[in-house]
N, C-alpha and C positions, 0 to 999 in steps of 0.2 A: 504494500500500500504506500509506504513512504517513497519507494523508488518511483512509482508512477507520479506521485505528487511532485517530486523533484524534477522528473523528466519534462513535465509540462512547462516548467519555468526556464528550460534551456533551449538554445537554438539547435537545429538539426545536427550540426557537426559535433557539438558537445554531447548531445544525446547518443550519437553513434559511438563516440569515444567512451562514454560511461558504460554503455551496453557491452562493448568489447572488454572493458575491464572486468565487468561482472562475469562474463563468460570465462575469462582467464582465471578468475578466482574459482569458478565452478570446476574447471579442468584441474586446478591444483587440489581441490577437495577430492576429485576422483583419483588422483595420483596417490593420495594418502591411503586410500583403500587398497591400492596395489603395492604398498610398501615403498612407494616413491622411487622404485628402481626401474621404472619404465618411462618411455617417452610418451607425451600426450598422444591420444588417438589421432590417426591421419585425418579424420573429418573435423577435428577441433579447429576453431578459428585461430588458436594459438599456432597451429602448424600449417595453416593455409598460406601457401607460398606467395599468393597475390597480396596478402594483407600483412604478413609479419616477416621480418628478415630472419635469417638463421640466428643471428645474435639475439633477437627478441625472443625467439623460440627457446634458445638455450637459457636465457635469463629467467623465463617463465618456469621452465622445468627445474632449474637450479634453486629457485625460490620456493618450490612446492614443499609443503610440510611432509615429514615422514613420521611414521608412528612406530615406536619401539614396541615389540611384542611383550605381552605380560609375562611370558616365561623366559625373558632374556636373562642370560647369566649375569652375575655381579661384575665380572671382569672379562675382557676379551683382549686379544692381541691384534693390533692393526698397523698398517703402513698407509701412507697417503702421498699424494702429489698435491702441492699447494701452488696455486697461481694467483699472484697478487695484482692489484691494479692501482691506477693513479688517484682514485677517490678515497683510498684508505688513509687513515691518519699516519703521519710520519713515514709515508711510503714514497719512494722514488721510482716505482715501476713505470716503465715506458709504454704502458698500454691502458686503454680505456677499460671500463668494467665489462662492456660487451666483448671486447677483444680478449680479455682474460677468461671469460666464460668459454668462448670458442676455443681458446688454447687448451683449457682443461678438457673440453669435449674431445679435442683431437688426441690428447694423451690417452683418454679412455678408449677411443677407437683403436689406437695402437695396441693397447693392452688386450682388448677384445680380439685383435688379429693375431695375438700370440707373441708380441714383442716382449723382450726381457724387461721385467719391472725396474731393475736397477738402471738400465740404459734409458728407459723412459723418464725415470726420476731425474737423471742427470741432464737430460735434454729439456724437460718441461718445467720442473719444479723451481720455485723461487725461494724455497726454504734454505736458510743460510747453512744449515748443517747437512745438506743433501749429499755432499761428497764423503761424509763419514758415516752418516746414518742410513743413507739411501732411502729416506722416507719412513724408516721404521720408527714407530712411536712406542713399540713394546706393549706391555700390559697396561690397559687403561680401565678405569671405572667410569661409568657414565657421568658421575659428578665431577670428574677431573677435567672434562673437556666441554667445549661449547655445546649447549643443548641440541642445536641443529645437527652438529657433527655426531653427537652421541646417538640421536634418534636414527640417523642414517647408518652409522656403524653397527649399532646393536641390532638393527633389523636384518643385517646380512648373515648368511650362512658362512661357515668356514670356507675360505677361498673365494668368497663372493666379492663382486666388484660393484660399487655404488654407481649411480648416475652422478653427474656433477652436483655438488652441494655447496651452497653459499653460506658463509659465516662472516663474522666481523673481521676475520683474518684474510679472507679472499675466497677463492673457489677451490674445492677439494675433490679429488677422486680417491675414494677410500677402498682399501682391500682388507678384509678380515683375514688374518693369517692363522689364527687359532682360536 
C-alpha cells in the first residue's frame, strides 16, 4: 500500500527506477533461500543484459544476504580471495567497486575451471599477507569474522566455493577447507 502511494507522487522515470530496485531486493531474498551460492535466475531483471551491466549484476549478487544453517559447526577452516576497491576507507586500490566485484567474479570463475587456488590468490587477491598465507585464514568462529562473511562461509560444505560476497573489507571469494 505504501509503495503505491509513493509511486503516485513520482515521475515515470523515478517510478521505473524504484520498481527495479524492489525487484532487485526480491531477487536477493530468493538468493537467501538458495544459500546465496547461486547467480540470480536468467529471467530476473537483475540479469537482463539490456537493463543491467555485468558489474551491476555482480554487485546485486554480491550484496545478497546469505543464511547460515542452524546446524552449522562452531568453527570451520576457510581460505579466501579479497579484492578491495577505491571506496573503502584508507584504501588505495586502483579500481572502482564495480571493477572489484568483477575481478572477484573472474577469480571465482578461474577456481571453478580448476585453476590452482594459491596461483589465483597471488594473481587476484589484495590481501597484504597473500604471499605467505595464500589466502588461508585457518580456523574461524562465526563471531570472529564479519557477519556477511560468516553467513556465506558457514553455509558452505567442505571444499565449497562461495559466490562473490561483499563486506566492509571488499569482495571475497571464500573456500571452506575443512
